[in-house]
C-alpha positions in Angstrom: 26.0 -12.2 -9.4 28.9 -14.4 -10.1 28.8 -15.8 -6.5 25.1 -16.4 -6.9 25.5 -18.3 -10.1 28.3 -20.4 -8.5 26.0 -21.1 -5.5 23.2 -22.2 -7.8 25.5 -24.5 -9.8 26.9 -26.0 -6.6 23.3 -26.6 -5.3 22.5 -28.3 -8.6 25.5 -30.6 -8.4 24.8 -31.7 -4.8 21.2 -32.3 -5.6 22.3 -34.4 -8.5 24.6 -36.6 -6.4 22.2 -36.9 -3.4 20.5 -39.9 -4.9 23.8 -41.7 -5.6 26.5 -41.5 -2.9 29.9 -40.8 -4.3 32.8 -43.3 -4.0 34.6 -40.9 -1.7 33.9 -38.8 1.4 32.7 -35.3 0.3 33.8 -33.9 3.7 37.3 -35.1 3.3 39.7 -32.9 1.3 41.4 -34.8 -1.5 45.1 -35.2 -0.8 46.6 -36.3 -4.2 46.2 -35.1 -7.8 44.5 -38.4 -8.6 41.9 -37.9 -5.9 41.3 -34.3 -7.0 40.9 -35.4 -10.6 38.6 -38.3 -9.6 36.4 -35.9 -7.5 36.2 -33.4 -10.3 35.3 -36.0 -12.9 32.6 -37.5 -10.7 31.0 -34.2 -9.9 31.1 -33.1 -13.5 29.6 -36.4 -14.7 26.8 -36.2 -12.2 26.2 -32.5 -13.1 26.0 -33.4 -16.8 23.6 -36.3 -16.1 21.3 -34.1 -14.1 21.4 -31.0 -16.2 22.7 -32.0 -19.7 25.6 -29.6 -19.3 25.9 -25.9 -19.9 24.7 -23.9 -22.9 25.0 -20.3 -23.9 21.7 -18.5 -24.1 21.1 -17.6 -27.8 21.5 -13.9 -28.5 23.4 -13.2 -25.2 26.9 -13.1 -26.7 27.4 -10.1 -29.0 30.4 -8.0 -30.2 34.0 -8.5 -29.3 37.2 -7.0 -27.9 40.3 -7.4 -30.0 44.0 -7.3 -28.8 45.9 -6.1 -31.8 49.6 -7.1 -31.7 51.7 -4.4 -33.5 55.1 -5.3 -32.0 57.6 -8.2 -31.7 59.3 -7.6 -28.4 56.6 -9.4 -26.3 55.5 -12.8 -27.5 52.0 -12.9 -28.8 51.3 -15.8 -26.4 51.4 -13.2 -23.5 48.6 -11.3 -25.2 46.6 -14.5 -25.7 47.1 -15.5 -22.1 45.9 -12.2 -20.9 42.9 -12.2 -23.2 42.0 -15.8 -22.0 42.0 -14.7 -18.4 39.5 -11.9 -19.2 37.4 -14.1 -21.3 37.1 -16.6 -18.5 36.2 -14.0 -16.0 33.9 -11.9 -18.1 32.4 -14.3 -20.7 33.1 -11.7 -23.5 34.4 -12.7 -26.9 38.1 -11.5 -26.9 40.3 -12.2 -29.8 44.0 -11.6 -30.6 45.1 -10.5 -34.1 48.1 -9.0 -35.8 47.8 -5.4 -37.0 49.3 -1.9 -37.0 49.0 1.1 -34.8 48.9 4.5 -36.5 48.8 7.3 -33.9 46.6 9.3 -33.4 43.9 7.6 -35.4 44.5 3.8 -35.5 42.0 1.5 -37.2 40.1 -0.4 -34.6 39.2 -4.1 -34.9 36.0 -5.5 -33.4 33.9 -3.1 -31.3 36.8 -2.0 -29.1 40.6 -2.5 -29.5 43.6 -2.9 -27.2 46.7 -2.1 -29.3 50.1 -3.5 -28.1 53.1 -1.5 -29.5 56.8 -1.1 -29.1 57.6 2.6 -29.4 60.3 4.6 -27.6 58.4 7.8 -28.1 55.1 6.9 -26.5 54.1 6.4 -22.9 53.3 2.9 -21.4 49.5 3.4 -21.6 47.2 5.6 -23.7 43.4 5.6 -23.7 41.0 7.1 -26.2 37.5 6.2 -24.8 35.5 8.0 -27.5 37.5 6.4 -30.2 37.2 2.9 -28.6 40.8 2.1 -28.2 43.6 1.7 -25.6 47.3 1.4 -26.3 49.8 -0.6 -24.2 53.5 0.2 -25.1 56.0 -2.4 -24.0 59.1 -0.3 -24.7 59.0 1.6 -21.4 58.4 -1.6 -19.5 61.7 -3.1 -20.7 63.8 -0.4 -18.9 65.4 -0.6 -15.4 64.4 -3.9 -13.8 62.4 -4.6 -16.9 65.7 -5.5 -18.6 65.4 -8.8 -16.7 63.1 -11.2 -18.6 61.0 -12.2 -15.5 60.3 -8.5 -14.6 59.5 -7.6 -18.2 57.1 -10.5 -18.6 55.3 -9.7 -15.4 55.1 -6.0 -16.3 53.6 -6.7 -19.7 50.9 -8.8 -18.1 50.1 -6.2 -15.5 50.0 -3.4 -18.1 47.8 -5.4 -20.4 45.5 -6.0 -17.5 45.4 -2.2 -16.7 44.9 -1.5 -20.4 41.9 -3.9 -20.7 40.4 -2.4 -17.6 40.6 1.0 -19.1 39.1 -0.2 -22.3 36.2 -1.8 -20.4 35.5 1.2 -18.2 37.0 -0.2 -14.9 39.9 2.0 -14.0 40.5 2.3 -10.2 38.8 0.4 -7.4 37.2 0.8 -4.1 39.8 -1.5 -2.6 43.2 -0.1 -1.7 46.4 -1.0 -3.5 44.6 -2.4 -6.6 46.5 -2.9 -9.9 44.1 -0.5 -11.5 44.8 2.3 -9.0 47.1 5.3 -9.5 50.5 4.2 -11.0 52.8 6.9 -12.3 55.9 4.8 -13.1 56.6 1.4 -14.6 58.7 0.5 -11.5 55.5 0.6 -9.4 54.1 -2.3 -11.3 56.7 -4.5 -9.7 55.2 -4.3 -6.2 52.1 -6.3 -7.4 52.5 -10.1 -7.0 50.2 -10.8 -9.9 47.4 -9.5 -12.2 44.4 -10.3 -9.9 41.7 -7.7 -9.7 39.1 -6.8 -7.0 35.5 -7.9 -7.5 34.3 -4.3 -7.9 36.5 -3.9 -11.0 35.2 -7.1 -12.7 31.6 -6.0 -12.0 32.1 -2.8 -14.1 32.9 -4.5 -17.4 29.5 -5.6 -18.6 27.6 -2.3 -18.0 30.3 -0.3 -19.7 30.9 -2.7 -22.6 27.2 -2.7 -23.4 27.8 0.8 -24.8 30.2 -0.7 -27.4 27.6 -3.3 -28.3 29.6 -6.0 -26.5 27.7 -8.3 -24.2 28.9 -11.4 -22.4 27.7 -15.0 -22.8 24.9 -16.0 -20.4 25.1 -19.6 -19.4 22.2 -21.9 -18.7 21.7 -25.7 -18.6 20.3 -28.0 -21.2 17.5 -29.1 -18.8 16.4 -25.5 -18.3 16.7 -24.9 -22.1 14.3 -27.8 -22.6 11.9 -26.5 -20.0 11.9 -23.1 -21.7 11.6 -24.5 -25.2 14.9 -23.3 -26.9 17.1 -26.3 -26.5 18.9 -27.6 -29.6 18.9 -31.2 -30.6 20.7 -33.4 -28.1 24.4 -34.2 -28.8 25.1 -36.8 -26.1 23.3 -39.5 -24.1 22.8 -37.1 -21.1 21.0 -34.6 -23.2 19.0 -37.2 -25.1 17.6 -38.5 -21.8 16.6 -35.1 -20.7 15.2 -34.2 -24.2 13.1 -37.4 -24.2 11.8 -36.7 -20.7 10.4 -33.3 -22.0 9.2 -34.5 -25.4 7.9 -38.0 -24.8 4.2 -38.6 -25.4 2.0 -39.8 -22.5 2.2 -43.6 -22.2 -1.5 -43.8 -21.4 -4.3 -41.9 -23.1 -6.0 -39.2 -21.0 -9.4 -40.5 -19.8 -12.1 -38.0 -19.1 -15.0 -39.2 -16.9 -18.3 -37.5 -17.5 -20.7 -37.4 -14.6 -24.3 -36.6 -16.0 -25.4 -35.5 -12.5 -22.7 -32.8 -12.4 -23.5 -31.6 -15.9 -27.0 -30.6 -14.9 
C-alpha cells in the first residue's frame, strides 16, 4: 500500500511538471547538496501548484500511543527520536510524556503505552498485551559493552523499536535476522547495524492497533478534497486557485434551445 501511494504521488508530480520543463535534467542525478535542494524544492512547488498540497482525511486519525519516560539514565530525546521514526512510518499519533511505572499494574496513557524504566530487578523487555502496555528497561542494556556510551545509545534505540513492535502487534518477521526476531540476550542487539524493520513488520501495525482504537492518518490532496466536497477554506495561493476552479460560477449562462418539432 505504501509503495502504491508513493507511485501515485510520483505520477502526480511528473504530470504536474510535464507542462513546464524543469530548469534541470530529470535524468541526471544531482551531484551537490545545492542541486538536490533545488530539485526537491522545484518538485514540491510543482506538486503543491497542481494538487494544493497534502491533507489528512477527517476522521482517519484516532487514538494515540504514548512513550512514558520513567527513568533518567537515557535522555528523553532518544525516546522522542524513536517515536518520531514510527510516526513517520505509520502515521499514528505517538507522544512522549513523563510518568511512573508501577509493576505489575501501571497506569497507561493514551490507548496503549510503552514505559521506559531503569530497574536492576526487571528484564530488558516486558509485554502485557491484554493490559495495553510494554516496558523497556534500560538498566540491563548498560551492562557489558553497554557501558560504552555508543553501545548503550544504540541498544536503547533497538530495544525501544522492539518494544513498540510488541505493543503494535508486530513481533517477529518473515525475513531472517530481523530486529524483531528471537533475541535472548542484550549482547545480541549489537549485531544489528540500525533499527530498520522489514516491510512485513510495518504492515502489521495498523490492523493490530485498530483493536486499541488507534488508527493512522490517511493523506489526500487538496484537489481531491475539493472534488469530494470536504476541503477546508484555502490557506495559500495554490489552494485558492484550485478552490476557485471548483467553485466558480459559469461565465456564460446555460442556453437551452427548444425545437418544437422534437417536442411533438
